[in-house]
N, C-alpha and C positions, 0 to 999 in steps of 0.2 A: 662336214655339215654339207645337205643336200640343198644346193641353191635353185634347181630349176629340175623340173620334170618334162621332158621332151619324148612323148610315146613311151616306149620301152627303155629310153635312154637317160641317164641321170647326169647332171651337172654337179660335181661335189666339190667342194672347197677343203684341200687338205690342211690339217691344222699344224702339219711339219714344215712343208714346203711354202704354204701358202699359195700355191697354184690350184687352178682349175683344172680338172680331170673329168673325161667324158668315159662312162663306163655303162654297161647294161644293168638293168634294175635288178635281174637275177644274179648277178654276179657279186652281190654286195649283201650284208648283213646288218641289223641295226646294232649300236655299239653304245653302251653308256660310258666307255672310256674315252679319257682325252690324252692324246700323246704329249710330253712335255718338250719333243724336239731334241731331248737328250739321249744319246746311246752310249755314251762312255763318261766315265768318273776315274780320274787316276789312270791306272793299269789296267783297268775292268771294263768292258762293255758289253753290250746285248748279246745273249747266247753264248758267252764263256761258260764254261764248267769250272766251278771254284771250290776251295777247302776252306771252310769255315773255321773259326777258331775254338769250336767244341768238336772238331776233327770230324763233324757231317760235312756232306758236300752236296751239291746241286747246280742248278742251271740258271743264269739270271734270265729272268722273261720278262724286266721292265725296269727302266732306269728313271728313276725319280730324281729330283732336285739335289737330295743329299743322301740318297739311300738307294739300296737294290731292293727288288723283289725276288726272291729265289725260290725256285722249284727243288724242294729237297728230294734228296734220292732214297725215298721210301716208297717202294713198289705197292700197287693196289689201293694206296690211300694218299690222294694227293695233298701235300702239306706245303703251303706256300708261309714264308718267313721274310720278314722285311730287316734288313741288315745294313747296317751302316760301314763305310769303307774300311774303319779300323778293325771290323770284326771278319774280314776276310784275309785268310793267312796267305794264300796262293791262289794262282790259276793253275789248274790241272792240265798239261798239254801233252803228256806222253800218250802215246798210241798204243792201244791195248786190244785184247781181243777176247771174246767169251763163247761158249759154247752154248747152243740152244737146246730145245727139248731132245733133239735127236743126235746130239754130239757134234752137230756141223759147227766149224768155226765160222763165227760171226765178227766183222770188223764195222769199221765206220763208213758210213755211205752204204753199206748193204741194206737191202730192204727186206724186213722181216713182217710177220704178221704175229698178233699177240693171240694165244690159244685159250690161256687161262687167265682167271682173276677179273677183276672190274672192268679193266680195259679190253676183255675179250672181243674179238672181232675186228679191231683197228688195225691199221697198217701204215707202214711208210719207211721211210730211211733211218737208220741209225746215226745221230749226231755226236753223241758221246758214249764212251763206255767207261765205268770205273767199278771195280769190285764185284765183277757180275752183274751190275745194274745198267740196263740200255736206257739212253733217253731218245725216244723216237719221235719224230716230226710228222705229224698227220694234218694235214692242211684243211681237213674236214672238220678237226677237233677246236671248237672254239674258243675254249678255256686256256689259261694258261701258255698263251702265245703260240698253241698249236703243240705243245711239247706233252709227251706222254713219258710216265716213269715206270718200266716194268722188268721184273728178273729175266735175264737172259733164258733161263730154264722154263718159262713161261710162253715162250715165243718159238717160231721156227722160221729158219731162214727160207724166203721165197725162191724157189729153184732148187733146194738143196735136198738130201737124202732124208728120208723118212722112216728109215731103217738103221740110221749110224753109219759112219765112214766105214769101220769095221766090220759089220755086218755081211754075211755072205748070202743073205737071202735077197729076193726081189722087193724092191719098194714100189710104191705106188705107181711112180713115174715110169718104171720099168715094166709093170705090168702093161700099162698103156703102150709102152713100145714093143713088147711081145704082141698085143692085138693087132698093131700096125703092120707087123710083119706077117701075119696069118694070111693065107691064101685067100680067105672069105673077106678080110677087111679090104684087101689089094683089088679085088673084082669091083667092090664098091668105089673104091677111091680115085681112079683115073679121071672121072669128071672133073676133078678139082683141078687138074692140069690142062694145059693146051694139048688139044689133040695131036699125036706125033704119027698116026698112020694106023694101020689094023692091028699092028701087033699090042696096042693098048687094051684088046679084048681078050687077051689070051690068059690075064691073071697070073697067078703063082709069082716066084721070085723075079722073074726077068720080064713080066708084064709090064710094068711100071717103072721101067729103067730110066726113061725121060732122057733129057739133053745130058746127062751128066755120064751115061754110058755104063755097060755092066760093071765095070771096075769101081764104081763110086756108089753102088746099090746100097752097100753095107752101113754107109754113113748116114743115109737119109733114115730118120726117125730117132736118131741117137741123141741121147742128151751130152752136151758138151760145155766147155768152159771156153771164152774167150781170153787168151793168154797175152796177146799184144793189140796196139791199134786203138782206136777212139772208143771202143767198146770193151777194152781190157776189164776182166775181172767180172764180166756178165756172164750168165748161163742161160742156156735157152736149147731149144731143140732143132736140128738141122730139119729143114723143109725141102731144100731142093739142092742140086749141086750140079754147076755148070762149068766145066774145066777147073780153073784154078778159085773159081768164085763159088762160095756157099751162101745161100739165103737161110738165115737162122731167126727163128721165133724167139723173141727175149721173153724170159718167164716175168721180169720185174717190170719191163716198160710196156708189155702187151702189144708189141709191133713185130714185124719181121724187117731185118736189116741185111744187106748184102756184106760179107768180110772175106778176106783173103782164105784160102783153105790153110796155108801156113800159120794162120792168127788163132786156130783154134787147137783145142786139146780135148781129148775124151775125159769125163768126169770118172772118178775111180769107183763109182757105185755102178755103172752101168754092166747090167748083164746081158749075155745074147743068146736066150736060151734056145731061140729058133734057128741060129746059125747051124 
């Protein structure tokens, strides 16, 4: 509940913790719901994936005094049911994966984009996978506690191949990489890097070698996957190489991070047509 307005800042009273919180006005939306302060009943808690007694399944999106609201695993048609504790058979804990529209393997915590169906255009990390159905969390989705249910085949893995992992053709990402390797593109690109001297104006393969040296030129612009370290599992594109350190633009986080060269691996779909 809003208890005070101070310019662009609101003082709100949390109905769960009974504490006052200061937030920006444009960081909140009006809500008709009131939380009960309960997040768990028995062995089940908020956001668990559960199996119901009629063999359907879903995610707990709200815990009430004696029952749960469950978003069932019915893609493209949100179906919320109210179930009591005795109507839940078990919690689904096993880690599974599924294939997206282009046969990329999707696991929990991967970021996907919905490209077909009623939720087309939404994007977020995968919280649960069961029987080829993804439960995606989108913080911009105000209904159903932010959860969206979609078929894995209606989604694409952000940063994944768009031509299938077994395909031998170039995908869109490879095409962009090829464009970066062409001399015309390299002639225009040195301005984005710190000036390193007159050799930057020569263009061609060695004109934009930068600090990484000639031996590392082939890595710049490649799509890679981070295999170890704090960003393990993320995919991205190499922007710059400096000795043993590599600057990578992560596809899912939209930011550039620095990782060790030993922490990265080439993705199997990368083609090198201009090498």
